[in-house]
C-alpha positions, 0 to 999 in steps of 0.5 A: 092081706093077712101076709101083709099084715101079719095076721095067723092064717089057717088054710084047711082043706081036704087033700087036692082042694088046693091049698098048696096052689094057693100058697104058691100063687101068694108067694109067685104074687107077693113079690113087692117092687118086683111084682108083675101087678100094680096091685101086688107092687104095693104089698110087701116082699113075702118070704115063706119058710115052710115047716113039714109036720109028722107025727115025730114034730117037735116043739123046738122044731116048730119054734126053730121055724118062727125063729128063722122068721124073726130072724128074717125080719130083723134083718130086714125093711118091714114096710116092704118085707114079711116072712112067714110060717108054713105048717105043712100037713098039720094035722100029722102033727096032732098024732105026735105024743110030744105035743108040739102044736102046744108051741103055737099058743104063745107064738100066735098070741104075742109073738114069743114061745113062752117060758113054759114050752119045753119037749117031752124028752126033756121032761124025760131026761129030767127025771 
């Protein structure tokens, strides 16, 4: 339901707690009119775009993933389609000295990348 209504959802759990399985079940069920069950036919078709987080993650990488979803949504009927960003292993990005997760604040608050999101490497080049 969160995906259908475009409400951010954080699925958190220990390794082996079936987070990926839950994602795959949703992906396979939410196929819009192509779904096997009538319940899911009433929901939008979901397209998931994954970003594999790591200690090398950057704000630009995360923003680019959200931009991909935004582009897909512009090209499709929003009554029948929703693009969804999946941040895999988001805990690994917490270790990045570039602080890429700060990019999520404006993306989740108002759906934009915000004016003040810059990669730490850009700051180094400015000096």
